[in-house]
N, C-alpha and C positions, 0 to 999 in steps of 0.2 A: 239255786241248787240244777247240777245233774244228777241223771238215775240210772243204772248200771241195775245190767241183770245174769245174772251170772245162774247156764244151769246143766246138769253132770247124771246122761243118760247111762246108769251101767249098769245089763245085761247077767245076772244071778241063776247059779244055779240053785242056789238057796227056793227051802218056798216060801210062797206067803206069807205064814206064821214062821217061819224061821229068821226071814228079813225081819218081822217085825220085832221079835225076840231082842232079835240083835239091834236094828236101832234105837228100841228102846229101850233099852243094858246104858241107864249114865256111863257109867264107868267107863264101857266104849270109847267112851267120846276123848277121852288121856290117849288109848292107843291110837286113835284117827288123825293126832294130829304130829305134822313133822316136831321132832324134837328139839330145831333153834327152837322155840317156837313159845318153849315152854311153859306149857298147857299145864295146868293142875289145878283139879276141881276142886271147889270149896263148899258141894253141897253133898250132901249124904251122896254117895256114890252108890245107893240104896234106894235110897227116894224112886215110887216105877212117874215113865211119860207119864201127866194126863190133863186133859181141860185143868191149867192157872196154875201148874206150877211153875217153880219161880230155881235156875241153875244160877248156882256161881263162879266164877270163875279168871283163876288170875290167871295174864300170857301178857308173851313180851311182840307187839306185831314186829318190833327195827331192837337192833340190840340194845339195850340199857333202857330200853320202854317200855318198862310194865303200867299195865293196866287190869282195870279190874273190871268185870262184862258179865253182867244179868241179864240174864233173860226169860223169858215166861212160852209159859203155855198156849198162846190163843187160838189156836184153833188144835182139834183132837178125832180124827175120826176111828177107833179100834180098828189092826189088818189093814188100814190104808193110806192115814195123812194123821201128818201136824205139821203143827207152826211155830218157831219159837221168832218170837218178835224182840231186839235186844229193847233195851228197859232204859239201860247205863253200857256205857262202850265206846270202844273207838270210832264207828262210824257215827252219822246223823241219824240213821235212819241202818234197819236190819231188819227185815223181814226172812225167812228161811224153810219153804215146806218140804220138808220128807214128806218120800211119798212109796208107795209100792203100788206096783202092775204087774195083773199077774193071774195065770190060774189057783186056786187054793194051795191043790198037788203039785203043780209044776213049777217048773223055773220065772224067776220072777224078772222086773227091770226095778230097783235103785233109779228114784227120777229125788236129784236138790234140785228147786228152784233161787235163786235166793234174790234178793231186790235191795239194792240199797244205795246210800248215798253218804258222801263224803263229807264231813266237814270242813270249816276254810276257806268255803266259796273260790279265786281264784289257785292258792294253796293244797284246795281237795283235788281240785282240777292236775295239777303241778305232780303230785302226790303219786298219785292213782298214774298218770303218766313215769314217771319215773322208780315208783316199788309199786303200787299196791296191785296193781294188776299180774302183774310178776309172780310175787308171793300168792296173792289166790290162785295161781291156775297151777300153781309149783303145793301149795294144801291139799287140791280138791285129789294132784294128780296122787301127791299121795296117799293121802281118801281112798284112791280106788287095787293100785299097790298094797297096802292094812289087809282093805278089805276083804280082795282076797289073796292076802295067805291069811289073816286070824280066817277064814273060812276054807281052808282050801279049792277054793274057784279058781273055772279055765281062766287065768289071764286073757285067751283067744277071744271070747265072747266079746260080743257089742262096748262098743265105751262111745261116749260123747260128750265135748263141751266146748262149755259156747260162751262167753264174757264180751259184753256190747254195752256201750248205751246209750239209755232209751228216748233219755228227756232231756236236751239242752235249761 
């Protein structure tokens, strides 16, 4: 099965502490997801992100296709990074690292690294070409827009997004 890698680097005016607080607030997930995906948090929105936390939500990756997505925080370094690993959901595998780089009192860079594998073999690869790639690029671009809006960030700061196949 092919594996894919998505990497987003987003410079922000937030300090490391402010960025950590924002990323670690579970309820922000809903605001950062495009409306058409009908993301609904099923876990306690006040739950703290920490090692072993399990988060559940429903999502509609395609029109009329509603899915349960459950992930676990599988790595956790306060003020630096955390990883959520899909336990069940639309992907065969999904590992998403959220990382913050920068000085404690200055601007920071938010980095998302996602490694994922699609289910269904050749059909999954076809689905990637037809709509998964486009949907992911749009979703992470939307996240950028919403992060800028919610945090009064300067939209002219550096932003990079790459998505590529890494293993056949």
